[in-house]
C-alpha positions in Angstrom: 70.3 91.7 133.5 72.8 93.1 131.1 74.6 91.5 128.2 78.0 92.3 129.8 77.0 90.7 133.1 75.7 87.6 131.3 78.9 87.3 129.2 80.9 87.3 132.4 78.8 84.5 133.7 78.2 82.4 130.5 80.1 81.2 127.5 77.2 82.0 125.2 73.9 83.8 125.4 70.9 81.9 123.9 67.5 83.5 123.7 64.1 83.3 122.1 62.0 84.7 119.3 61.5 88.5 120.0 64.2 89.0 122.6 65.1 92.3 121.0 61.7 93.8 122.2 61.4 92.0 125.5 65.0 92.3 126.7 66.6 95.0 124.6 69.6 95.1 127.0 70.8 92.0 125.2 71.5 93.4 121.6 73.8 90.6 120.4 73.0 87.1 121.6 74.9 84.1 120.2 71.8 82.0 119.3 68.1 82.9 118.9 65.6 80.0 118.9 62.4 80.4 116.9 60.6 77.1 116.2 57.5 78.8 114.8 56.4 78.2 111.2 56.1 82.0 110.7 59.3 83.6 112.1 57.8 87.1 112.1 54.1 86.9 113.0 52.2 90.2 113.3 49.0 89.1 115.1 50.2 90.1 118.6 50.8 93.9 118.9 52.7 93.3 122.2 55.3 91.2 120.4 57.4 91.1 117.3 57.5 94.9 117.1 59.2 96.3 114.1 60.8 94.0 111.6 61.9 90.7 113.3 63.9 89.4 110.4 65.9 92.7 110.3 66.4 92.4 114.0 67.6 88.8 113.7 70.1 89.8 111.0 71.3 93.0 112.8 72.1 90.9 115.9 74.6 88.7 114.1 73.2 85.8 116.1 72.8 82.3 114.7 69.0 81.9 114.2 67.9 78.4 115.1 64.7 77.4 113.2 62.9 74.3 112.2 63.2 75.2 108.5 65.5 77.2 106.1 64.6 80.9 105.7 66.4 82.7 102.9 65.7 86.1 104.6 68.1 85.2 107.4 71.9 85.8 107.1 72.8 83.2 109.8 70.1 80.4 109.8 70.7 77.0 111.3 68.0 74.4 110.7 67.6 72.3 113.8 65.5 69.1 113.2 65.6 67.2 116.5 62.9 64.6 115.4 65.2 61.7 114.7 67.0 62.1 118.0 63.8 62.6 120.0 62.1 59.6 118.4 64.8 57.4 120.0 64.2 58.8 123.4 62.0 57.6 126.3 59.9 60.7 126.3 58.7 63.5 124.1 58.8 66.6 126.3 60.0 68.8 123.5 57.1 71.2 123.0 58.7 74.6 123.3 61.7 76.6 122.3 63.1 76.2 125.8 63.0 72.4 125.4 64.8 72.6 122.1 67.4 74.8 123.7 68.0 72.0 126.3 68.3 69.4 123.5 70.9 71.5 121.6 72.8 72.0 124.9 73.0 68.2 125.4 74.1 67.7 121.8 76.8 70.4 122.2 77.8 68.9 125.6 77.6 72.1 127.6 78.6 71.8 131.2 76.3 74.6 132.6 73.0 76.0 131.7 72.0 79.4 133.2 68.4 80.4 132.9 68.0 84.2 133.5 64.8 86.1 132.8 62.7 82.9 132.4 59.5 83.2 134.4 57.3 80.4 133.2 54.6 80.4 135.9 53.4 83.9 135.2 50.6 82.7 132.8 49.8 82.2 129.2 51.4 79.5 127.1 54.6 79.4 129.1 52.9 78.1 132.2 51.8 75.1 130.1 55.4 74.5 129.1 56.7 74.3 132.6 56.5 70.5 133.0 58.6 70.1 129.8 61.2 72.5 131.1 61.3 70.8 134.5 61.7 67.5 132.7 64.6 68.9 130.7 66.2 70.4 133.8 66.0 67.0 135.6 67.5 65.2 132.6 70.3 67.8 132.2 71.2 67.1 135.8 71.2 63.4 135.2 73.6 64.1 132.3 76.0 65.9 134.8 75.0 69.4 133.6 74.7 72.1 136.2 71.4 74.0 135.8 71.2 77.5 137.4 67.5 78.4 137.3 66.5 81.0 140.0 62.8 80.3 139.5 63.0 76.5 139.6 61.4 76.2 143.1 58.5 78.3 142.0 58.0 76.2 138.9 58.2 73.0 140.9 55.6 74.3 143.5 53.3 75.4 140.6 53.3 71.9 139.1 53.4 69.7 142.2 49.7 68.9 141.7 49.9 67.6 138.2 48.4 64.1 137.9 51.4 62.6 136.1 49.8 59.2 135.8 47.1 60.8 133.5 49.7 62.3 131.1 49.5 60.6 127.7 51.2 61.3 124.3 49.4 63.4 121.7 50.4 64.6 118.2 51.6 68.2 118.1 52.1 70.5 115.1 55.8 70.3 115.6 57.6 67.3 114.2 57.7 65.5 117.6 55.3 64.2 120.1 54.4 66.1 123.3 52.6 64.8 126.3 49.3 66.1 127.7 46.6 65.3 130.2 43.2 64.1 128.8 41.8 67.6 129.3 44.6 69.2 127.3 44.3 66.5 124.6 40.6 67.4 124.3 41.5 71.1 124.0 44.1 70.4 121.3 41.5 68.4 119.4 39.0 71.3 119.6 41.7 73.7 118.4 42.7 71.4 115.5 39.1 71.1 114.4 38.7 74.8 113.9 
């Protein structure tokens, strides 16, 4: 995956958080989504290497955040809560889902998902149902979604007991949905 190849395929390149470390072959994305309260955490030595704020500013990208950050030269605050509150679901629990929401608002015609491997483990595996929901809704809106790993994501989540999924409060300004087991885990984490 190269920036030149992506630019031939897409109108804009949108990426996440610490893309500069994970996919350095994309030095100048158009938008970078970071919905975390701390835009430059240092607690994970495998991520956010160097100075994330400097990397954001160097890229020239529009940095999409949930709050204003004076350190950023191109900061766009994206508060989707009013729009989501009027929707039938609350599957907006990750940066990926916020990217889909902005794509709908900007009325894009095609979404290309390159380098997204949700089922590999960690937090991204738990975000897969939300991303699948966003893909399905995008298609219902007439948007073409090109996601090479989609079949893998669907196979990995074919056993979810969707009837048991219930809304829970989330630290972001929207509701997300979780099974009773995940709700209990969230309560344990919030009690710490």
